[in-house]
C-alpha positions in Angstrom: 28.4 22.4 -2.7 26.3 23.6 0.4 22.8 22.9 0.5 20.1 23.2 2.7 16.9 21.5 3.1 13.9 23.5 5.2 10.2 23.2 5.7 10.1 19.3 6.9 9.9 18.0 10.6 13.1 16.7 9.8 15.1 13.3 9.9 15.6 10.6 10.6 11.9 10.2 8.7 9.1 9.4 11.6 5.9 11.4 10.5 5.0 11.7 6.7 6.5 12.1 3.0 8.3 15.0 3.0 10.1 13.7 5.9 11.2 10.4 3.8 11.7 12.8 0.6 14.3 14.8 3.3 15.8 11.8 4.6 16.1 10.2 1.3 17.5 12.7 -0.5 20.0 14.0 2.2 21.9 10.8 2.4 22.2 10.5 -1.2 23.0 14.5 -2.1 26.1 13.6 0.8 27.3 10.2 -1.2 27.9 12.7 -4.0 30.0 14.6 -2.1 28.0 17.5 -1.1 27.3 19.6 2.5 23.9 18.9 3.6 22.2 20.3 6.4 18.4 19.7 7.2 16.4 21.8 9.5 14.8 19.4 12.6 11.9 20.1 14.9 12.8 17.5 17.0 16.0 17.0 19.3 18.1 14.0 18.4 21.1 12.7 20.4 23.4 11.9 16.8 24.1 15.5 15.3 24.1 14.2 12.0 22.0 11.2 10.3 22.8 9.2 7.0 26.0 12.2 6.4 23.4 14.8 7.0 24.0 17.6 9.0 20.8 18.0 11.8 19.9 21.6 12.6 17.2 21.6 15.3 15.5 24.6 16.0 12.2 24.8 18.4 8.7 25.5 16.9 5.1 26.2 18.4 3.1 22.8 18.6 -0.3 23.8 17.0 -1.9 22.8 14.3 -2.0 26.3 12.3 1.5 27.4 13.3 4.0 24.4 13.7 5.4 24.5 10.2 5.4 28.4 9.4 7.0 29.1 13.1 9.6 26.6 12.3 10.4 28.2 8.8 10.8 31.3 9.9 13.5 30.1 12.3 14.9 28.5 10.4 14.9 30.9 7.7 16.8 33.3 10.0 19.5 30.6 11.2 19.7 30.2 7.5 20.1 34.1 6.6 23.2 34.1 9.4 24.7 30.1 7.9 24.7 30.5 4.2 24.9 27.8 1.9 24.7 27.4 -2.2 21.2 26.7 -2.4 18.5 25.9 -0.2 15.8 23.3 -0.8 12.4 24.7 1.1 9.3 21.9 1.1 5.5 22.8 1.5 3.9 25.2 -0.5 2.4 27.2 2.4 6.6 28.1 3.3 7.0 30.2 0.0 6.7 33.9 2.0 10.1 32.3 3.5 12.2 32.3 0.5 12.0 35.8 -0.2 14.6 36.9 2.2 17.4 34.0 1.3 16.6 35.0 -2.5 17.3 38.7 -1.7 21.0 38.1 -0.1 22.1 35.9 -3.1 20.8 32.6 -1.9 19.0 30.6 -4.9 16.1 28.8 -3.2 14.1 25.7 -4.9 10.5 25.7 -3.4 8.8 21.9 -3.7 4.8 23.0 -3.2 3.4 19.4 -2.9 -0.3 19.0 -4.2 -3.2 21.3 -3.4 -3.0 21.8 0.3 -5.8 24.2 1.0 -8.5 21.3 -0.3 -7.6 19.0 3.1 -10.7 19.3 5.3 -8.5 19.6 8.2 -7.9 23.0 7.6 -10.3 26.0 8.9 -11.0 29.1 6.1 -8.2 31.2 7.0 -5.6 27.8 6.5 -7.2 27.6 2.8 -7.0 31.1 2.6 -3.3 31.0 3.2 -2.4 28.2 1.1 -4.2 29.7 -1.5 -2.0 32.9 -1.4 1.1 31.0 -0.8 0.3 29.2 -4.0 0.2 33.2 -5.6 3.5 33.5 -3.6 5.0 30.6 -5.2 4.8 32.1 -8.5 7.6 34.6 -8.2 9.0 34.1 -4.5 11.1 31.1 -4.9 13.8 30.9 -7.8 12.5 27.8 -8.8 9.4 26.0 -8.2 9.2 22.3 -8.0 6.2 20.0 -8.6 6.3 16.0 -8.2 3.2 15.3 -10.2 2.3 16.3 -13.9 -1.3 16.9 -12.6 0.1 19.4 -10.1 2.5 20.9 -12.5 -0.5 21.5 -15.1 -2.2 23.3 -12.6 0.4 25.8 -11.6 0.4 26.3 -15.7 -3.1 26.6 -15.6 -3.7 28.5 -12.9 -1.0 31.1 -12.1 0.7 30.7 -15.9 3.5 29.8 -13.8 6.1 27.1 -15.5 7.4 24.6 -12.8 10.2 22.1 -12.7 8.6 18.3 -12.5 10.8 16.0 -10.7 8.8 12.7 -9.5 8.7 11.2 -5.9 11.3 8.4 -4.8 11.2 5.1 -3.9 13.0 1.8 -3.6 12.4 -1.1 -5.1 12.6 -4.8 -4.1 10.7 -6.7 -0.8 12.1 -7.1 2.4 11.9 -10.6 2.9 12.4 -9.8 7.6 9.0 -9.8 9.0 9.6 -8.9 12.6 6.9 -6.5 12.8 4.2 -9.3 11.2 5.0 -11.5 14.1 4.8 -8.8 16.6 1.4 -7.3 15.3 0.1 -10.8 14.3 -0.1 -10.4 11.1 0.8 -13.9 8.5 2.5 -13.0 4.9 -0.2 -12.3 2.5 -2.8 -12.9 4.9 -3.9 -9.1 5.1 -5.0 -5.7 3.8 -2.6 -3.0 4.3 -3.6 1.0 4.6 -0.7 3.6 5.2 -1.5 6.7 5.5 -2.2 10.1 8.0 -5.4 9.0 9.7 -7.2 12.3 8.0 -10.4 12.8 6.9 -9.7 13.4 3.3 -7.2 10.3 3.5 -10.5 8.1 4.2 -9.0 5.6 6.7 -12.7 5.3 8.0 -13.9 4.4 4.8 -11.7 1.8 4.3 -12.1 -0.1 7.9 -15.8 0.2 7.1 -15.8 -1.5 3.3 -13.5 -3.9 5.0 -15.9 -4.8 7.7 -18.5 -5.8 4.9 -16.6 -8.3 3.7 -16.7 -12.2 5.1 -13.1 -12.8 4.6 -10.3 -14.4 6.8 -7.8 -11.9 5.9 -6.9 -9.2 8.5 -6.4 -5.1 7.8 -3.6 -3.3 9.0 -4.5 0.3 9.9 -1.0 1.8 10.0 -1.1 5.3 10.6 -1.7 8.3 13.4 -1.8 12.5 12.9 -1.0 15.2 15.5 -4.2 17.0 15.7 -7.1 14.4 14.7 -7.3 12.6 17.6 -11.2 12.8 17.7 -11.7 11.2 13.9 -8.3 8.7 15.0 -10.7 7.8 17.6 -13.8 6.7 15.4 -11.4 5.2 12.9 -10.4 2.7 15.2 -13.9 2.3 17.5 -14.6 -1.2 16.1 -14.9 -4.6 17.2 -13.5 -6.6 14.4 -10.9 -9.0 15.2 -9.6 -8.8 12.2 -8.8 -5.3 12.1 -5.4 -4.3 13.6 -4.6 -0.4 13.9 -1.3 0.0 16.2 -0.5 3.5 14.9 2.5 4.9 13.0 5.5 3.0 12.0 8.7 3.9 10.4 11.7 2.0 8.8 12.1 -1.5 8.4 8.6 -2.3 10.1 7.1 -0.3 7.6 9.3 -1.6 4.5 8.0 -5.4 5.9 4.5 -4.6 5.7 4.6 -3.2 2.5 6.3 -6.1 1.1 4.2 -9.4 2.5 0.6 -8.1 2.6 -1.6 -9.6 0.2 -2.7 -6.1 -1.2 -2.1 -2.7 -0.6 -5.5 -0.1 -0.4 -4.5 4.0 -1.2 -7.4 6.1 -0.7 -6.0 9.3 -0.4 -7.9 12.1 -2.6 -5.7 15.1 -1.8 -2.0 16.3 -2.6 0.6 15.3 -5.5 2.2 12.5 -5.9 1.4 10.1 -3.0 5.1 8.4 -1.2 3.2 5.5 0.4 1.7 4.9 -2.8 4.8 4.3 -4.8 6.9 2.7 -2.0 3.7 0.2 -2.2 4.6 -0.5 -5.4 8.2 -0.7 -5.0 7.6 -3.4 -2.7 5.4 -5.2 -5.1 2.3 -4.9 -3.7 -0.9 -5.4 -5.5 -2.4 -1.7 -5.3 -6.1 -0.8 -5.0 -5.9 2.5 -5.2 -8.6 5.7 -5.5 -8.8 6.9 -8.7 -7.6 10.4 -9.2 -5.6 11.9 -11.1 -2.4 12.0 -9.4 -3.0 8.5 -8.0 -3.6 7.1 -11.5 -0.8 9.0 -13.3 1.4 7.0 -10.2 -0.3 3.6 -10.8 -0.5 3.6 -14.5 -1.6 0.1 -16.0 0.2 -1.4 -12.7 -3.0 -1.0 -10.0 -6.7 -1.2 -9.6 -8.8 1.7 -9.4 -11.7 2.4 -7.6 -14.9 5.5 -7.7 -15.9 6.4 -3.9 -18.5 3.8 -3.9 -16.7 1.2 -5.7 -13.8 0.2 -2.7 -15.9 -3.0 -1.0 -16.6 -4.2 -4.9 -13.0 -3.7 -5.6 -11.8 -5.4 -2.7 -14.0 -8.3 -4.0 -12.4 -8.4 -7.2 -8.8 -8.4 -5.6 -10.0 -11.5 -3.9 -11.5 -13.1 -6.9 -8.3 -13.0 -9.0 -6.0 -15.8 -9.7 -2.6 -15.9 -7.9 -1.1 -15.2 -11.5 -3.6 -12.4 -12.3 -2.5 -10.9 -8.7 1.5 -11.4 -9.8 1.2 -9.6 -12.9 0.0 -6.7 -10.9 2.8 -7.0 -8.8 5.5 -7.3 -11.3 4.3 -4.1 -12.8 4.0 -2.4 -9.9 7.5 -2.8 -9.3 8.8 -2.2 -12.9 7.5 1.2 -12.9 9.0 2.0 -10.1 12.2 1.0 -10.8 11.9 2.9 -14.5 9.9 6.1 -13.6 10.4 6.7 -9.5 14.1 5.2 -8.3 15.6 7.2 -6.1 19.1 7.6 -7.6 17.2 9.2 -10.8 14.9 11.8 -8.5 18.4 12.4 -6.6 20.2 13.0 -9.7 17.3 15.7 -10.9 17.7 17.5 -7.7 21.2 17.8 -7.8 21.2 19.3 -11.4 18.8 21.7 -10.3 20.4 23.0 -7.4 23.8 23.0 -9.0 22.3 24.9 -12.1 20.5 27.7 -9.4 24.1 27.6 -7.4 25.9 28.7 -10.7 23.6 31.0 -11.8 24.1 33.1 -8.5 27.7 32.8 -9.5 27.5 33.8 -13.0 25.1 37.1 -11.0 28.2 37.8 -8.5 
């Protein structure tokens, strides 16, 4: 089957969750015998990545037009190069699913979370995301939600049934430590925070809570954001020598950080299933997470929740636990990912969905 993935920054993953999703899903679909193309915004010397074809198209480098401009051009290209089924990512792209579907190509749309709640958007952008939620109820062939709370939201707000398929992650620690040596970190001696450096992800709150603590442990603030330079400067404006903030780290280095941290702090409050949370759990990290319905759904009994004013107290609580107690949290986290969030299981769900949509198209013909 020929499959196209549209609406991400592309592969290899070097930005966020949708990009990791596109890379891991496309590679596994290729292994299962499908021909997969991924639309990309960055040129790359290799025409394929882990077996998937990379299609580069330009975009408008602007906070409010980047995704829409690239998805528009990708859709035009897709209309001229037909596939059996297309998978669009990001609810803002709902409007673009109309054209391929009208021409007989079935389209699934992964809407992610309730994006209009992010503080970085102005009123017009938030209005567009709200309209896109409505468009998602009838423009694509199927809507995919990656969290039960988002599935419930679409059912209650828009009376639209969606297909629930969670995000995936690998389970197991990475033994290498090269990035730790580069950053001056020792295994088990640092708190880890990983996210885009944006207000609703609360990296500044994490840094300030850590600074109030008297501990020899360090804090590694990992992440960046393309349109938030002013806020990032505030996050990194510290004289505390225990804090390391090298920017974004991907690939093996990212996996090493999750494998060897004392604990992982997840402070994000907006979105569906957050990839960084599942990935940290899969690496067997002790997880301290902001208590939102989406985060609690993922962590279950395998993490330590905190309310907005409780972060410092919960960091101290993690330090007060015995090593045996911390290890029990870590074991439960890795087991939960193996049971509920394996990439192979996620790929199987998407494969069945896309094959069903392609079969429905064939019958209609």
